[in-house]
N, C-alpha and C positions, 0 to 999 in steps of 0.2 A: 503494500498498500505509500509506504513512504515515496516508492519512485513513482509510481501515480499523482503522489502528492507533488512533488518534484514537480512530473513533468507537466501538471497544470500550473504551477507557482513559473514555471519558464513562459508558457502562453502567455501566463495573466503577465508577466514582465513583459512579453512580446507582444499583446496588448496593448500595455500603457504604453510603450514607444511610439507604436504605430497610431494610437492618441494624440502623446504629445506631437509628433510630423505632422498630423492632419490640423493639430490646435495652429502650429508653426503656420503649414502651408498656409491657412485661412488666414491669418491675420497677415502674412506677405501679399496673398491675392488683394485682400481689402486695401495696403498700401498702396498696393500698383493700380486699383482701381482709383483712389485719391490720387494718386500721381497722376494719370489719366485725364481725369474729370480737370486738376490743374493743368496741366497742358493744353486740352482744347481750348478751359478758358480762357488761356494766355494767347492760345492763336485767335482765336475769335476776338480778343482785342488786338492784338498785331495788323490783322485784317482791316478791324475798323479804322486804325489808326494809318496803315497804308489807304485805304480808300481816301481819309480826308486828307493826307498828301497830296496822292493824285489831284482832287479834285482842288487845293489851292493854289496845285502848279499849275494845271489848266485853266483855272480862274485869272490867275496873274499872269499869262500870257495871251486871256482873250482878247486883251487890245492892241496887240501884238502882229505887224503885218512884217512880211521878209518879203524883199526882192532880189531877187538874182539877175547875174546877165549886163548888170552896168558897170563898164570899165572905170579901175582906179584913175582920177586924174592928175590928184599929185598928193604930196604925203597930206598936205595940209587943206585938202579938197573940205568947201562947205557942203557938206548933206542935206541941209536943209534948204539950199539953193535946188540941189539936184532932184531930189525930193517935188519941191516950189515946177520944177519944169517938167514934171511927171504930170504934176496934178493940171498944168496949162494944159500938155498935149491932151488929158482925157476932158480936158473941156470941168475941173473940180479946183474951187477955189480954197485954198490951205492959209491957216495963220498962227504963227508961234505958240497962239495958246492950244493949237489943236495937237500940237507934240507935247509927248512929257520927255521922250530923249530921240536919237538915234545913232546908231554908230554901225561900224561894220564889223562884221565877224566871220571866221574863215569856215568854213566846210572840211570836216573830217573825218576817213572811216571808219567805219562802225565795228570795224576789224583791225587792230593794230598789230603793223610791220615793220619790219627794218624800212627806210629810205631805200629805192632799189626793187622795192617788192618782193624780195624773200624773207620765207619765215624762220622766227628766231626762238629764241629760248625768252623766258617773260622778262630776265634782265636787261635785254638788250633793245625791248621795242620801244620804241615811240610814236605819237597818229603821225601819219601822212595826210596831207592836204589832199583832200580829191579833187578841188577847181585852182585855177589859176588869179581867179575874179574873185574875191569875198563878196560875202552878202549884205545886204543894207537889211538892217533889223530896224524899224519903225514902232514905237510905245508912243501909241494915241491917249489922249488925256479922255475921251470916248470913243465908248465901239463904236456906239454912233457914226461918227465921223470916217470910222478907219471901213463900215462898211457902205457910208456912202462915195468914198474912194475907190472902193471896191466895185461900186455901182457905175458908177461913173468910166471904169474900162470898159 
């Protein structure tokens, strides 16, 4: 009978060990579920913040107009005069108060490569200009005036 009791005790200890392991796994699963919930909440917040940033970015550029193909006249060119001449050509009257700012920007390729076109490691990369003529960016003080200029053309 003692060998039977010994077997029962071993089985009981084995069952207790399994119960402890089971409880530990339940706790771990519960912790993992909580972590998943937290991560999903953070992801939701990040997506919301990203959406807000994109909206602000787009809103900030809503009054912008990009003009390409106008050659550089000199280093000290008067971009407002150039824009005024464009307006005259399309029958649109511009005033100084219509423009918040105006400047030129170079276009760069979205794929970074070495000058000369060969691809290389990240440490040697630099943007490559895609055009020899920088575009003109005009920020209007009113979106309405930008739309009127576009409609005149």
